[in-house]
C-alpha positions in Angstrom: 8.8 -4.6 8.2 5.7 -5.9 8.8 2.8 -3.7 10.2 -0.2 -5.0 12.0 -3.6 -4.5 10.5 -5.5 -5.1 13.7 -4.1 -5.1 17.1 -1.3 -4.5 15.9 -1.5 -2.8 14.1 2.3 0.6 11.0 -0.3 -3.0 11.4 -5.4 -7.7 12.2 -3.7 -9.9 14.3 -3.4 -8.0 17.5 -7.1 -9.3 18.4 -5.9 -12.6 17.9 -2.8 -12.1 19.2 -2.3 -9.8 22.3 -5.7 -11.1 23.9 -4.4 -14.7 23.5 -1.8 -14.2 26.1 0.8 -15.4 23.5 1.6 -12.7 21.5 0.8 -12.2 17.7 0.8 -13.4 14.1 3.1 -11.4 11.5 6.0 -6.9 11.4 7.5 -2.8 12.5 20.6 -2.7 14.7 23.2 -4.7 16.1 22.2 -7.6 18.4 23.6 -8.7 21.7 24.3 -12.4 22.2 20.8 -13.7 23.5 22.9 -16.1 26.1 24.1 -12.5 27.5 20.6 -11.1 28.0 19.1 -14.3 29.1 21.2 -14.7 31.9 20.2 -11.5 33.5 18.7 -12.5 37.0 15.2 -11.5 37.9 14.3 -8.6 40.3 11.9 -10.9 42.0 11.1 -14.8 41.6 7.8 -15.8 42.0 8.9 -18.8 44.2 11.4 -21.4 44.3 8.9 -24.3 43.5 7.7 -22.5 40.4 11.2 -21.8 39.2 12.2 -25.3 39.7 9.0 -26.4 37.6 10.2 -25.3 34.6 13.2 -23.4 32.7 12.5 -19.8 31.5 10.9 -18.8 28.0 13.2 -17.1 25.7 11.6 -15.7 22.6 13.6 -13.9 20.0 12.7 -10.0 19.6 13.7 -9.0 15.8 13.3 -5.2 16.6 13.5 -2.7 19.2 10.1 -2.5 21.4 7.9 0.5 21.1 5.2 0.8 23.7 4.4 -1.7 26.5 0.4 -1.0 26.0 -2.1 -0.7 23.6 0.2 2.4 21.8 2.6 -0.5 20.5 3.2 0.0 17.0 4.8 -3.3 15.7 4.5 -6.9 15.4 7.5 -7.9 17.9 6.2 -5.5 20.8 2.6 -7.2 20.4 4.2 -10.3 21.8 5.3 -8.8 24.7 2.3 -6.9 25.3 0.2 -10.4 25.0 2.0 -11.7 27.9 1.5 -8.3 30.1 -2.2 -7.8 29.4 -5.4 -9.7 28.7 -8.7 -9.0 27.3 -12.2 -10.1 27.8 -11.5 -12.9 25.0 -9.2 -14.8 23.2 -9.1 -16.7 20.0 -8.0 -20.1 20.0 -6.4 -22.6 17.9 -9.3 -23.4 16.1 -9.8 -19.6 15.5 -13.0 -19.4 17.7 -13.4 -16.5 20.2 -13.7 -18.3 23.8 -14.0 -16.1 27.0 -11.1 -14.9 29.1 -11.7 -12.5 31.6 -15.5 -12.5 30.5 -17.8 -15.5 32.0 -19.4 -16.4 28.8 -19.8 -14.9 25.3 -21.7 -11.8 25.0 -25.3 -11.5 25.3 -26.5 -9.5 22.0 -30.0 -7.8 21.6 -32.3 -9.0 19.0 -31.5 -6.0 16.8 -27.6 -6.4 17.3 -26.8 -3.3 18.8 -26.6 -3.9 22.4 -24.0 -6.2 23.7 -23.8 -7.3 27.5 -20.7 -9.0 29.0 -20.3 -10.3 32.3 -16.7 -10.1 34.0 -15.1 -13.0 35.9 -14.7 -11.8 39.9 -11.8 -11.5 41.9 -9.3 -10.9 38.9 -6.4 -8.5 40.1 -4.0 -6.0 38.1 -0.2 -7.0 38.8 0.0 -4.2 41.6 -2.7 -6.2 43.7 -5.6 -3.6 42.8 -9.0 -5.1 41.4 -10.0 -5.3 37.9 -13.5 -4.1 37.3 -15.9 -2.9 34.3 -14.6 0.4 35.2 -11.1 -0.3 33.8 -12.9 -1.9 30.3 -15.0 1.5 30.2 -11.6 3.4 30.7 -10.3 1.8 27.9 -12.9 1.8 25.3 -13.4 5.6 25.9 -9.8 6.2 25.6 -10.3 4.5 22.1 -13.3 6.6 21.2 -11.4 10.1 21.8 -10.7 12.0 18.8 -7.0 12.0 20.3 -6.6 8.1 20.7 -3.0 7.0 20.6 -3.8 3.5 20.7 -3.8 0.9 17.8 -4.9 2.9 14.8 -7.6 0.2 13.9 -9.0 -0.3 17.4 -9.5 3.5 17.5 -11.3 3.7 14.2 -13.4 0.7 15.3 -14.8 2.1 18.6 -15.0 5.7 17.0 -16.8 4.6 14.0 -19.0 2.0 15.6 -19.4 2.1 19.4 -22.3 4.7 20.5 -21.5 4.1 24.2 -20.0 1.9 26.9 -21.5 1.6 30.3 -20.6 0.0 33.5 -23.5 -0.5 35.5 -21.7 -2.8 38.0 -18.5 -3.8 38.8 -18.9 -7.1 36.9 -20.9 -5.8 34.0 -20.3 -3.9 30.8 -22.8 -2.7 28.2 -21.7 -1.9 24.5 -24.1 0.0 22.3 -23.3 0.0 18.9 -24.3 2.6 16.5 -25.2 0.0 13.8 -24.6 -3.7 13.4 -20.9 -4.3 13.4 -20.0 -7.9 12.4 -16.3 -8.2 13.1 -16.6 -6.6 16.6 -16.6 -10.0 18.7 -13.4 -11.2 16.9 -11.5 -8.0 16.5 -12.2 -5.7 19.4 -13.7 -7.1 22.6 -10.4 -9.5 22.9 -8.3 -6.3 23.0 -6.2 -5.8 26.2 -7.7 -3.9 28.8 -5.6 -0.8 30.4 -5.6 -0.3 34.1 -7.8 2.8 35.0 -6.1 3.8 38.2 -2.7 3.1 37.4 -2.8 5.1 33.9 -4.6 7.9 35.6 -1.9 8.1 38.5 0.8 8.3 35.6 -1.2 10.8 34.0 -1.4 13.0 37.0 2.4 12.9 37.4 2.5 13.9 33.8 0.2 16.9 34.7 2.3 18.1 37.7 5.4 18.1 35.3 3.2 20.2 32.8 1.7 22.6 35.4 3.9 25.7 34.2 4.2 24.7 30.5 3.5 27.6 28.4 0.9 25.9 26.0 1.1 28.8 23.6 5.0 28.6 23.3 4.5 24.7 22.7 1.9 25.4 20.0 4.4 28.1 18.2 7.2 25.6 18.5 5.0 22.5 17.0 3.3 24.8 14.3 6.8 26.3 13.4 8.4 22.6 12.9 5.3 21.3 11.1 4.9 24.3 8.5 8.8 24.1 8.2 9.0 20.0 7.5 6.0 20.0 5.3 6.8 22.8 3.0 6.8 22.4 -0.7 10.7 22.6 -0.8 10.8 19.6 1.3 11.1 17.1 -1.7 13.4 14.7 -0.2 16.4 15.5 -2.1 20.0 16.3 -1.0 19.5 20.1 -1.8 16.3 20.4 0.1 16.7 23.1 2.8 18.1 22.2 6.2 14.6 23.4 7.8 13.2 20.4 6.3 15.2 18.2 8.4 13.8 17.3 11.8 17.5 17.3 13.1 17.5 20.9 12.9 15.3 21.5 15.8 16.4 18.6 18.0 17.7 21.1 20.9 14.7 23.2 20.7 12.4 20.2 21.0 14.4 18.3 23.9 14.1 21.5 25.8 10.6 22.0 25.2 9.5 18.3 26.0 12.0 18.1 29.2 10.8 21.5 30.2 7.4 19.9 30.4 8.5 17.1 32.2 8.4 14.4 29.5 11.3 11.9 30.1 13.2 11.3 27.1 13.1 7.5 27.4 11.6 4.6 25.4 10.6 6.0 21.8 12.2 9.3 22.9 15.7 7.7 23.8 18.3 9.1 21.1 20.2 6.1 21.8 17.7 4.2 19.7 18.4 6.2 16.6 21.6 5.0 14.9 22.5 4.8 11.3 24.1 1.7 9.8 27.9 3.0 10.2 27.2 3.5 13.8 26.8 7.3 13.9 23.8 9.0 15.3 20.8 9.4 13.2 19.5 12.8 14.5 16.8 13.0 11.4 15.0 9.7 12.8 15.4 11.0 16.4 14.0 14.5 15.5 11.3 12.8 13.9 10.7 10.9 17.2 10.8 14.1 19.2 8.1 15.7 16.8 5.8 12.7 17.5 6.5 13.5 21.4 5.9 17.2 21.0 2.5 16.7 18.5 1.5 14.6 21.6 2.4 17.3 24.1 0.8 20.0 22.0 -2.5 18.0 21.3 -2.5 17.2 25.1 -2.2 20.8 26.5 -4.9 22.0 23.8 -7.4 19.1 25.0 -9.7 18.5 28.0 -10.7 15.6 30.0 -10.6 12.3 28.4 -9.3 13.5 25.4 -6.3 15.0 27.2 -5.3 11.4 28.7 -5.9 10.0 25.3 -3.5 12.4 24.0 -0.7 12.3 26.5 -0.8 8.3 26.8 2.3 7.7 25.0 4.0 10.2 26.9 3.1 8.8 30.3 5.8 6.8 32.6 3.3 4.2 32.5 4.8 3.1 29.1 8.1 2.3 30.9 6.3 0.9 34.2 3.3 -1.0 32.6 0.8 -3.1 34.9 -1.6 -5.5 33.3 -3.8 -8.6 34.2 -1.8 -11.0 32.1 0.5 -14.2 33.0 3.9 -12.4 33.2 4.6 -8.8 34.7 7.2 -6.1 33.3 10.7 -6.2 34.8 13.2 -4.0 32.5 14.0 -3.3 28.8 17.7 -2.7 28.1 18.0 -1.1 24.5 19.7 -3.4 22.3 19.8 -6.2 24.4 16.8 -7.5 26.0 13.3 -7.1 27.8 12.4 -9.3 30.7 9.2 -10.1 32.3 8.6 -12.5 35.4 5.8 -14.8 36.3 2.8 -13.1 37.8 1.9 -15.2 40.9 -1.6 -13.7 41.1 -2.5 -14.5 37.5 -6.3 -15.2 37.5 -6.2 -18.2 35.1 -3.5 -20.2 37.3 0.3 -19.8 38.0 2.6 -19.9 35.1 5.6 -22.3 35.1 8.5 -20.4 33.8 9.7 -17.8 36.4 10.9 -15.3 33.6 10.2 -14.6 30.2 13.1 -13.1 28.2 13.0 -11.4 25.0 16.5 -11.0 23.5 16.6 -8.7 20.8 18.4 -10.1 17.7 17.6 -8.1 14.7 19.3 -10.7 12.0 17.2 -13.3 10.9 19.9 -15.9 10.5 21.3 -14.8 14.0 17.9 -15.5 15.4 17.6 -18.8 14.0 21.4 -19.7 15.4 20.4 -18.5 18.5 17.6 -21.2 18.6 19.8 -24.3 17.6 22.5 -23.1 20.0 20.0 -23.0 22.8 20.2 -19.6 23.6 16.8 -19.1 22.9 13.6 -21.7 22.6 11.0 -19.8 20.7 11.4 -18.4 17.3 8.1 -16.9 16.1 8.9 -16.4 12.5 11.1 -18.9 10.6 12.6 -17.4 7.1 13.4 -19.6 4.3 16.8 -19.7 4.5 16.8 -21.4 8.0 13.9 -23.6 7.4 15.6 -26.8 6.3 17.9 -26.5 9.1 15.4 -26.2 11.6 13.3 -28.8 10.4 16.3 -31.2 10.6 17.0 -30.2 14.1 15.9 -33.1 16.3 15.5 -30.7 19.4 13.2 -28.5 17.8 9.2 -28.6 16.7 8.2 -26.8 13.8 4.9 -25.3 13.8 3.4 -24.7 9.9 0.6 -23.4 8.9 -1.3 -21.0 6.5 -0.3 -17.3 7.6 -3.0 -14.3 8.1 -0.8 -11.8 6.1 0.6 -10.5 3.0 3.7 -8.4 1.5 3.3 -5.6 -1.0 4.8 -2.8 -2.2 3.0 0.5 -1.5 3.0 3.7 -3.5 2.5 7.2 -1.9 -0.7 8.4 -4.0 -0.6 11.9 -2.4 0.0 14.8 -5.3 3.2 15.4 -6.4 4.5 11.9 -5.9 5.5 10.1 -8.9 3.1 7.3 -8.4 0.2 9.3 -7.9 -0.4 8.6 -11.4 -2.2 5.1 -11.8 -0.7 4.8 -15.4 2.7 4.4 -13.5 1.5 2.2 -11.0 -0.4 0.0 -13.7 3.2 -0.3 -15.7 5.0 -1.2 -12.6 3.0 -4.1 -12.0 3.6 -5.2 -15.7 7.2 -5.1 -15.5 7.9 -7.8 -13.2 7.3 -11.8 -13.5 5.4 -11.6 -10.5 5.0 -15.3 -9.5 8.5 -16.4 -10.7 10.0 -13.5 -8.8 8.0 -14.6 -5.5 9.3 -18.1 -5.6 12.7 -17.0 -6.1 12.7 -14.6 -3.6 11.2 -16.8 -1.0 13.0 -19.8 -1.8 9.3 -21.2 -2.9 7.9 -20.5 0.8 5.6 -17.7 -0.6 2.1 -17.9 -1.9 1.5 -15.5 -4.6 -1.2 -12.7 -4.0 -3.0 -10.2 -5.9 -5.2 -8.5 -3.6 -5.5 -8.0 0.1 -7.3 -11.0 1.5 -4.7 -13.9 1.9 -5.6 -17.5 1.2 -6.1 -18.2 4.8 -9.1 -16.2 5.0 -12.7 -17.4 4.3 -12.9 -14.2 2.2 -10.2 -15.1 0.0 -11.2 -14.7 -3.8 -9.3 -17.1 -6.0 -10.5 -15.1 -9.1 -9.0 -11.9 -8.5 -6.9 -10.9 -12.0 -3.4 -12.2 -11.8 -0.5 -9.7 -12.6 0.8 -10.0 -16.2 4.2 -9.6 -17.7 4.0 -7.2 -20.4 7.1 -4.7 -20.9 5.8 -3.1 -24.0 2.5 -2.3 -22.8 3.9 -1.0 -19.5 6.4 1.4 -21.6 3.3 2.7 -23.5 1.6 3.6 -20.4 4.4 5.3 -19.1 4.6 7.3 -22.2 1.0 8.3 -22.3 1.5 9.9 -19.5 4.3 12.3 -20.9 7.4 10.4 -19.9 10.6 10.2 -22.4 13.0 7.6 -22.3 16.4 9.0 -21.3 19.9 8.1 -22.6 20.3 6.4 -19.2 17.5 4.0 -20.0 15.4 5.5 -17.4 12.2 7.6 -18.4 12.1 11.3 -17.3 9.6 14.0 -17.4 10.1 17.8 -16.8 13.5 17.2 -15.5 12.6 14.4 -13.0 13.8 11.0 -13.4 11.3 8.0 -12.9 13.2 6.8 -9.9 12.6 6.3 -6.3 13.7 4.8 -3.3 12.5 1.5 -2.2 12.4 1.4 1.5 12.3 -2.2 3.0 12.9 -3.5 6.4 16.5 -4.7 7.2 17.4 -8.2 8.1 14.5 -9.3 6.2 16.0 -11.4 3.7 13.3 -12.7 1.8 11.9 -9.1 1.1 15.4 -7.7 0.3 15.5 -10.3 -2.4 12.3 -9.4 -3.8 13.3 -5.8 -3.8 16.4 -6.3 -5.6 15.2 -9.1 -8.2 12.2 -6.4 -8.9 14.6 -3.5 -9.6 16.7 -5.3 -12.1 13.5 -6.0 -13.9 11.9 -2.6 -13.7 15.0 -1.0 -15.4 14.1 -2.9 -18.5 11.0 -0.8 -18.3 13.1 2.4 -17.8 11.6 2.4 -14.2 14.5 2.7 -11.5 14.2 2.0 -7.9 17.1 1.9 -5.4 16.6 -0.3 -2.6 17.1 0.9 0.8 17.0 -1.8 3.6 16.4 0.3 7.0 15.4 -0.5 10.6 11.7 -0.5 11.5 11.4 1.8 14.7 13.7 4.8 13.6 13.4 4.9 10.0 10.6 3.0 8.5 7.9 4.1 11.0 8.7 7.5 10.8 8.5 7.7 6.8 5.0 6.2 7.1 3.8 8.7 9.6 2.9 12.2 8.7 4.2 13.7 6.3 4.9 10.3 4.5 8.1 11.3 3.1 8.2 8.0 0.8 7.4 7.0 -2.7 7.9 3.3 -2.5 8.1 0.9 0.3 8.0 -2.7 0.7 6.5 -4.2 3.9 3.4 -6.1 4.7 0.3 -6.6 7.0 -0.4 -9.3 9.5 -4.2 -9.6 9.2 -7.1 -10.4 11.5 -9.4 -13.2 11.4 -12.2 -10.9 10.3 -11.4 -9.6 6.5 -12.8 -6.0 7.3 -9.7 -3.7 6.0 -11.3 -0.3 6.8 -8.5 0.6 8.9 -5.9 0.1 6.2 -8.1 1.4 3.0 -10.8 3.4 4.6 -11.1 7.1 3.3 -11.1 8.3 6.8 -8.2 6.5 7.9 -5.6 8.3 5.5 -2.6 9.5 7.3 -3.0 13.4 7.6 -1.4 16.1 10.1 -4.3 15.7 12.4 -4.3 11.8 12.3 -0.5 11.2 12.0 -0.6 7.4 12.9 -3.4 6.1 10.9 -2.6 3.1 8.8 -3.6 4.2 5.2 -0.4 5.8 4.9 -0.5 5.7 1.2 -3.7 8.1 0.9 -5.9 6.0 -1.0 -9.7 6.8 -1.2 -12.0 5.0 -3.6 -15.6 5.8 -2.9 -17.0 2.7 -4.5 -14.3 0.5 -2.4 -15.1 2.8 0.7 -18.8 1.9 0.4 -18.0 -1.9 0.1 -16.1 -1.8 3.3 -19.0 -0.2 5.0 -21.4 -2.5 3.6 -19.4 -5.6 4.6 -18.8 -4.2 8.5 -22.7 -4.1 8.6 -23.6 -7.4 7.1 -23.9 -10.4 9.4 -24.4 -13.0 7.1 -21.1 -14.7 6.1 -22.1 -15.7 2.5 -23.0 -12.1 1.6 -19.9 -10.5 3.0 -17.7 -13.0 1.1 -19.4 -11.8 -2.2 -18.9 -8.3 -0.9 -15.1 -8.4 -0.1 -14.6 -10.6 -3.6 -15.9 -6.9 -5.3 -13.5 -5.0 -3.0 -10.5 -7.3 -3.7 -10.9 -6.5 -7.5 -11.0 -2.8 -6.9 -8.0 -2.7 -4.7 -6.1 -5.1 -7.3 -7.0 -2.9 -10.3 -6.6 0.6 -8.8 -3.0 -0.4 -7.4 -2.6 1.5 -4.3 -0.3 -1.5 -3.5 1.1 -4.0 -5.7 0.6 -7.3 -3.7 3.4 -10.0 -3.4 2.7 -12.8 -1.3 1.4 -14.5 1.6 3.6 -16.6 3.7 3.6 -20.2 4.6 3.6 -19.4 8.0 6.4 -21.4 10.2 7.6 -20.8 13.8 10.0 -22.8 15.7 9.9 -24.2 19.3 12.3 -26.1 21.4 10.8 -29.5 22.3 11.5 -28.7 26.0 8.3 -26.7 25.4 5.2 -28.3 26.2 1.5 -27.1 26.9 -0.8 -27.6 29.9 -4.2 -26.3 31.1 -5.5 -23.6 33.5 -9.1 -22.1 34.3 -9.4 -20.6 30.8 -7.4 -23.2 28.7 -8.6 -26.8 28.7 -6.8 -28.3 25.9 -3.1 -28.7 26.7 -1.6 -29.5 23.4 0.6 -27.2 21.3 -1.5 -27.0 17.7 1.7 -27.1 15.5 -0.9 -26.7 12.3 -2.6 -23.6 13.5 -1.5 -19.7 13.0 -2.5 -19.5 16.9 -0.5 -22.5 18.0 0.7 -20.0 20.9 -2.6 -19.3 22.2 -2.3 -21.1 25.3 1.4 -20.1 25.8 0.3 -19.1 29.6 0.2 -22.5 30.2 3.7 -23.6 28.7 6.5 -25.3 30.6 10.2 -25.6 29.7 11.8 -28.8 30.6 15.1 -28.2 32.4 18.3 -28.4 29.9 
């Protein structure tokens, strides 16, 4: 799985992606043939002439979607969110910020603290109501709430940096910052805006359902389950008590949630949670229910804006989203597809395709095959196994670019977890022939990295130390921490073997390749990892959320244009019981690194920021909260039937196949009839 660092994100590129009306850049079981999903007729077509002007857009979704709003938690859903909603700004193919729903770039005061934005008039929500500055204020006020359930990095940015948001008239928004914040324009102002009236109407329905709910009883159940599942006896072993398993409480939680009027749909739909053998995964389903129970409990204990923020993921708005984007929501069929339809009142100009389909095809090879068969016409991520075949297909056009993102193996640094010991983390990195393994796992398509800033970024430091293969030194470090090599070739200490499960997203062959190659090499050092490919939304996300029941995890971040990594590595972004969905799921807190992150955010001179982030990259490399793996050479594939155009926001109609934001003008695309 790949998380989004910003506007997911479990995970940076969201500001780039979602606001671009296109989607996003990098990630969180059985698929249905896309031709079946894509043939579903729309409930409402925009017009006969529009439908005749273009075929439908059809893009592969390689995971089940999460939330159709700013609460989404994965990359694939971000592509859908980017079509339903828009922001005040978007980022173009040249990586420059341009006005979208704003009339111009912000007017910034001399001290850098007051940002004034003028909005275009006449913009409508997809339900026909007026878009105004009140909607912008509403979105940012929810982000400022202590109970914010939006993308964690957005919540963090606004809570940390924004003092107030004012809407003095319907077309004006004024942001007052607490201090200078260099990334604000590129990472926060392009954020998709949520509709105040529609969200509040959904919240009113939610309130009516909870009117007779016993808040004390909900709190008691929440505390009972929370205490039981985080007990020290819950060590993840096969012999841990059944009280450690969320499956134990499924019936109680279903009763509590439905009794409060919460519909068990979306992320609370038990049909989403299925094991590889096709049997129900009640543990994962129980974790999802507990997340819902947590939101319900927080809502019932809160007031006013904080209450709306806490309840946001539970609202039926998530199943009936309303945006200002080029396409409006029609339907989502679990395991099959998502369907959008053209928004006839889109402020930037009418879109040509009558429908935008997202067939759910979780296997990379199957997605590539669907593209070549013509069942879909857009594959947002091409893996190396399929690259040559797609490049040689005369019906396809390939986008190739330096990707904003990287992969890593993350260690759980919390006390009681094996890799809370820095000696073991250092040893881990010395047991793998890093560059050679990256090359083999990715068929030469991965660029080895050693820290958190990918080569595509202006802040990339080529002088970060490299990983060095040194088995003897690795064993010395392990033994200095009191571990003894066992007769089975694996180190042990106090009856515990130096063995962990390495979780990795299923269907992503390059990541699985690296995990398996690493496992073979680590054995030579007396370290065991058991590779477990798992589904993103039903298994991996719960593991990375509180209480973080993992030791090692191979994943990735899609990064933002700005190198600020506070939401991932900031000490205040560690996942806790009160902040269960934050991005710092490994629990890393380095005070020196934290100070550099603060300094980087508040410095506006790019040369100075580059120096600051170079220092940070060295620290994060040396402390090893992550073992950094590679950055992709990004590839996407489109049918040659897709061509770009122009509208009131987009003046360049080309599809720039050399840019990571090649899709920035996807609201102008047309699909030639096949």
